[in-house]
C-alpha positions in Angstrom: 109.7 109.1 140.0 109.0 105.4 140.0 108.7 103.1 137.0 105.0 102.7 137.7 104.4 106.5 137.5 106.3 106.7 134.2 104.2 103.9 132.7 101.0 105.6 133.8 102.2 108.9 132.3 103.0 107.0 129.1 99.5 105.5 128.9 97.9 108.8 129.6 100.0 110.4 126.8 98.9 107.7 124.4 95.3 108.2 125.4 95.5 111.9 124.8 97.3 111.4 121.5 94.5 109.0 120.5 91.8 111.5 121.4 93.6 114.3 119.5 94.1 112.0 116.4 90.3 111.2 116.5 89.4 114.8 116.8 91.7 115.8 113.9 90.2 113.0 111.8 86.7 114.2 112.5 87.7 117.8 111.7 89.4 116.9 108.4 87.5 113.9 107.1 88.9 114.3 103.6 92.5 113.9 104.8 92.3 111.4 107.7 90.2 108.4 108.6 88.6 108.0 112.1 89.4 105.0 114.3 86.1 103.4 113.4 86.7 103.8 109.7 90.2 102.3 110.1 88.9 99.3 112.0 86.2 98.8 109.4 88.8 98.8 106.7 90.9 96.3 108.7 87.9 93.9 109.0 87.2 93.8 105.3 89.1 90.6 104.5 89.8 87.5 106.6 93.6 87.9 106.4 93.4 91.4 107.7 91.1 90.3 110.6 93.6 87.6 111.5 96.5 90.0 111.3 94.7 92.6 113.4 94.0 90.0 116.1 97.7 88.8 116.1 99.0 92.4 116.3 96.6 93.1 119.1 97.6 90.0 121.0 101.3 90.8 120.5 100.9 94.3 121.9 98.9 93.0 124.8 101.5 90.3 125.6 104.4 92.7 125.4 103.1 95.8 127.0 100.3 94.7 129.4 101.5 91.3 130.7 103.3 91.4 134.0 
């Protein structure tokens, strides 16, 4: 198995985990927040917006850049 295949399997596993987390949040709204609600909470203040952008950029740089 090549490294590329492992990376693709990893991304597929993350996508499936994200879908399952969203479905769980929609099934139990009193216990979990959906992705949309979480992003809305992160956008409430300027500092959290800046932090969100910096974390997103860091993740992109470290995991998606070649």
